[in-house]
C-alpha positions in Angstrom: 7.7 -7.0 -9.5 4.8 -8.8 -7.1 5.8 -11.1 -4.5 4.1 -14.5 -4.0 0.8 -13.2 -2.3 -1.1 -16.2 0.3 -4.3 -15.0 2.1 -5.5 -16.8 5.7 -8.3 -17.3 6.6 -10.0 -16.8 9.8 -13.2 -18.3 11.5 -16.5 -16.9 11.6 -16.4 -17.5 15.4 -13.7 -19.8 17.0 -14.2 -21.0 20.8 -11.2 -22.2 22.2 -9.5 -22.3 26.0 -6.8 -20.0 26.3 -4.8 -20.0 29.6 -6.8 -17.3 30.4 -9.7 -19.3 30.7 -12.4 -19.7 27.7 -12.2 -17.4 24.5 -14.9 -16.8 21.6 -12.9 -15.0 18.3 -14.7 -12.7 16.0 -13.2 -11.4 13.3 -13.7 -7.8 12.8 -12.5 -5.1 10.5 -9.5 -6.3 10.1 -9.0 -6.9 13.8 -9.7 -10.0 16.5 -12.7 -9.4 19.0 -11.6 -12.0 22.0 -14.5 -12.2 24.5 -12.8 -13.4 27.7 -15.5 -15.7 29.9 -13.0 -15.0 33.2 -13.0 -11.8 35.4 -9.9 -9.9 36.6 -10.3 -6.2 37.6 -9.7 -3.3 35.5 -5.8 -3.4 35.2 -5.8 -7.2 35.3 -8.0 -7.8 32.1 -5.7 -4.4 30.1 -2.7 -6.2 31.3 -3.8 -9.6 30.2 -4.5 -8.1 26.7 -1.5 -5.9 27.0 0.4 -9.3 26.8 -1.2 -10.8 23.8 -0.1 -7.7 21.6 -3.5 -6.2 22.1 -6.0 -3.7 24.0 -9.1 -3.5 26.0 -11.8 -3.1 23.3 -12.9 0.7 22.1 -16.0 0.6 20.1 -16.4 3.6 17.9 -19.1 2.7 16.1 -22.9 0.7 15.5 -21.3 -1.5 13.4 -19.1 -2.4 15.7 -21.3 -2.5 18.5 -23.6 -4.5 16.8 -20.7 -7.3 16.2 -19.9 -7.2 19.7 -23.4 -7.9 21.4 -24.9 -10.6 20.6 -21.6 -12.3 22.1 -22.1 -11.0 25.5 -23.0 -13.8 27.6 -26.6 -13.2 29.5 -26.2 -16.4 31.4 -23.2 -14.7 33.5 -24.1 -16.4 37.1 -26.2 -13.0 39.1 -23.6 -11.1 42.0 -25.6 -8.4 43.1 -23.5 -4.7 42.2 -23.5 -4.2 46.1 -20.9 -6.9 46.2 -17.6 -5.1 44.8 -15.6 -8.1 44.3 -17.2 -9.7 41.2 -19.2 -8.1 38.5 -21.8 -9.2 35.6 -20.4 -7.2 32.4 -17.3 -6.9 30.2 -13.9 -4.7 30.5 -13.7 -2.4 27.6 -11.3 -0.4 26.9 -12.3 3.5 28.7 -11.7 4.9 32.1 -12.4 8.4 33.7 -8.9 9.2 36.2 -10.2 10.3 39.0 -10.1 14.1 39.6 -11.4 14.6 35.7 -15.4 16.0 35.1 -17.8 13.0 35.3 -18.1 12.8 30.6 -14.1 13.3 30.5 -13.7 9.7 29.7 -10.8 8.9 27.6 -10.0 5.3 25.8 -6.6 3.5 26.0 -5.7 4.3 22.5 -6.3 8.2 23.5 -9.8 9.2 21.7 -11.1 11.6 24.2 -15.2 11.4 25.3 -15.7 13.9 26.7 -15.1 15.3 22.9 -18.5 13.6 22.0 -17.1 11.2 18.7 -19.2 9.8 16.3 -20.6 7.2 18.6 -21.6 6.1 22.3 -23.6 3.6 23.9 -24.3 4.5 27.6 -27.5 3.8 29.0 -29.6 6.5 29.9 -27.9 7.1 34.3 -24.2 6.8 32.6 -21.8 7.9 33.0 -22.6 9.2 36.7 -19.3 8.5 38.8 -18.1 10.9 41.1 -15.4 13.6 40.0 -13.2 12.2 43.1 -13.8 8.6 41.7 -11.8 6.5 39.0 -14.5 4.5 36.9 -13.6 2.1 34.6 -16.8 1.4 31.5 -17.7 -2.1 31.0 -20.7 -3.7 28.6 -23.3 -4.8 30.0 -24.8 -8.5 29.5 -28.4 -7.9 30.0 -31.3 -6.1 29.0 -33.1 -5.4 32.3 -31.4 -3.7 34.5 -33.8 -2.5 37.8 -33.0 -0.7 40.6 -34.0 -1.1 44.4 -33.3 0.8 47.7 -31.0 3.3 45.7 -28.6 0.1 44.9 -28.8 -1.7 41.6 -29.8 -4.8 41.5 -30.1 -7.5 38.4 -33.6 -9.0 38.8 -35.7 -7.6 41.3 -37.8 -4.9 41.5 -38.7 -1.8 38.2 -36.8 -2.1 35.5 -34.6 1.1 34.8 -35.7 2.3 31.0 -34.0 2.5 27.8 -31.5 0.0 29.2 -30.6 -2.5 26.8 -27.9 -6.0 26.4 -24.2 -3.8 25.2 -24.8 -0.7 27.1 -22.0 1.2 28.3 -22.1 1.6 32.8 -19.0 2.2 35.2 -18.4 1.3 38.1 -15.4 1.0 40.4 -12.2 -0.4 38.4 -11.3 -2.9 41.1 -14.6 -5.2 40.3 -13.6 -8.5 38.6 -15.3 -8.6 35.2 -15.1 -10.3 31.8 -13.4 -8.7 29.6 -12.9 -8.3 25.5 -9.3 -7.6 23.9 -9.2 -6.1 20.3 -6.3 -7.5 18.5 -5.4 -6.5 15.2 -4.4 -9.7 12.6 -1.3 -8.9 11.4 -0.3 -8.1 15.5 1.5 -10.8 15.7 3.8 -10.7 12.6 2.8 -13.9 10.9 4.4 -13.9 8.2 7.4 -15.9 8.8 9.5 -14.1 5.5 7.2 -11.4 4.4 5.0 -8.7 4.7 1.0 -9.5 6.9 -1.3 -7.0 5.1 -5.1 -7.2 7.3 -8.3 -7.6 5.3 -11.9 -7.3 6.5 -12.0 -10.7 8.3 -8.8 -12.3 7.3 -5.1 -11.3 6.5 -2.8 -12.6 3.7 1.5 -12.6 3.4 3.2 -10.7 1.1 6.3 -13.0 0.8 10.1 -11.9 0.3 11.9 -13.5 -2.7 12.4 -16.9 -2.8 9.9 -18.1 -0.2 6.6 -19.5 -0.2 3.6 -21.0 1.8 0.5 -19.5 3.5 3.0 -17.6 6.4 6.1 -17.5 4.0 7.7 -20.1 5.7 8.6 -22.4 3.0 12.6 -21.4 1.4 12.6 -22.2 -1.5 16.6 -22.2 -1.5 16.3 -24.9 1.3 17.8 -27.6 0.9 19.7 -26.7 -1.7 18.0 -27.0 -4.8 21.0 -26.2 -7.3 23.0 -29.5 -8.0 26.3 -29.2 -9.3 27.8 -26.7 -6.4 25.4 -24.0 -7.9 24.0 -21.6 -5.9 20.6 -20.7 -5.1 19.0 -17.4 -5.8 15.9 -16.2 -4.3 13.4 -14.4 -6.7 9.5 -13.5 -6.6 7.7 -16.8 -6.5 10.4 -18.5 -7.2 14.3 -19.2 -7.6 17.1 -19.7 -9.8 20.5 -21.2 -10.2 23.7 -19.6 -10.7 25.6 -22.4 -12.1 29.7 -23.3 -12.4 31.0 -23.5 -15.5 30.4 -25.7 -17.8 27.3 -27.2 -16.2 23.0 -25.4 -17.4 19.9 -25.7 -16.1 17.8 -23.0 -13.7 
């Protein structure tokens, strides 16, 4: 027995305006990547993602990094790192707790990066937070990062080698950065009367018996299609009528 199936398409790139600020949405491997162009602290960004049934992005492959990097806004206005309130990067779901060793970063999904997972993208001087510090990771939107007098600046002095757009950096979690959320296509249960199945760049709805439509919201027994007192029965992709004595039909 097969339920009726509908496939819902997701645009390859969508730019919208939400209450949290402008957001660019990019589908990847069963999830939506949401790039928010508004600055928040790490905890504020984490909470904002969670309120949308999402989490701060956890990058686990070069393929995923390659999808993300082109959408990092390299025109974010310059603010020196010495000014801790604001930053020029995108928070991701990776941090080190105070007291943990400098390489002991854990992702919000529980992945422990001290065990050297398949993929990391630290720039050449990271991670370098002190053991006593709580430190949070973000992605740099620039190809060049410069150093002067022991401080980091964006457009002056000599460039650090081997630094590229999308590289991972760490800083104070109270700094305000842009951020990226990831959310499974089916996280919001979009199929009203059916089950959701995530695909690579879209999702499909398997409708319950008697329901139809792209989101399984059409009840085939409403309004009542069976005449003369007959009762409507939901069956996969359709309906049947149980007729009273003396009547026949569907």
